[in-house]
C-alpha positions in Angstrom: -7.5 18.4 -15.5 -8.1 14.9 -14.3 -9.3 13.4 -11.1 -7.6 9.9 -10.0 -7.7 7.4 -7.5 -4.5 6.3 -5.9 -4.0 3.5 -4.2 -0.5 3.1 -1.7 0.7 -0.5 -0.4 2.5 -0.2 2.5 4.5 -3.3 3.8 7.5 -4.1 5.9 10.8 -4.8 4.6 11.6 -8.5 4.5 14.0 -8.2 7.1 12.0 -6.6 9.6 9.8 -8.8 11.8 6.3 -8.9 11.8 4.5 -9.7 15.0 1.0 -9.1 13.4 1.9 -11.3 10.5 2.7 -14.0 13.3 -0.3 -13.6 15.1 -2.6 -14.1 11.9 0.0 -17.4 11.1 -1.1 -18.7 14.5 -4.6 -18.0 13.7 -5.0 -19.8 11.0 -3.1 -22.8 12.4 -5.3 -22.9 15.5 -7.9 -22.5 12.8 -6.7 -25.8 10.6 -5.5 -23.5 7.7 -1.9 -23.8 6.7 -0.3 -20.5 5.6 3.5 -19.9 6.2 5.5 -16.2 6.0 2.4 -14.0 6.5 3.0 -10.5 6.5 0.3 -7.8 7.1 0.4 -4.5 5.1 -1.7 -1.1 4.7 -3.6 -0.4 2.1 -4.2 3.6 1.9 -6.5 4.9 -0.7 -6.9 8.7 -1.8 -8.5 10.9 -4.7 -6.1 13.6 -6.3 -7.0 16.1 -9.2 -4.2 17.4 -11.5 -2.2 16.5 -14.7 -1.2 13.2 -14.6 2.6 14.0 -14.4 2.3 16.4 -11.3 -0.3 14.0 -9.6 2.1 11.2 -9.9 5.2 13.4 -8.7 2.9 14.2 -5.7 2.0 10.6 -4.9 5.5 9.5 -5.0 6.4 12.3 -2.8 3.1 11.5 -0.2 4.1 7.4 -0.4 7.8 8.0 0.4 7.5 10.6 2.7 4.4 10.5 4.7 2.7 7.5 4.2 5.6 5.2 4.8 8.7 4.9 7.0 11.7 4.3 4.2 13.9 2.5 7.0 11.3 -0.1 7.6 9.0 -0.2 5.1 8.6 -0.5 1.4 6.0 1.4 -0.5 4.1 1.0 -3.9 1.6 2.7 -5.6 -0.9 2.4 -8.3 -2.8 5.4 -10.1 -6.1 5.1 -12.2 -8.0 7.9 -14.0 -11.4 8.2 -12.7 -12.6 9.5 -16.1 -11.5 7.0 -18.0 -12.6 4.3 -15.5 -15.8 5.4 -14.9 -16.5 6.1 -18.5 
């Protein structure tokens, strides 16, 4: 059994308006910084233990059914083996 660190990235779909992103874009402009197309998302980190295939299946289920709203959001995740990373 291994321990894994998961990072789940959740972002609004391109067709969904992002008022928080627009606010950040305006704030940057007021500070003299030029940026466009600003989108704000979420990063969720969690530790999971088990065999890699089983952990990937659990993580996919969590990411798609609990941590994101598939109607409005896109989700992607990455998985790092903590024992290999810490060695």
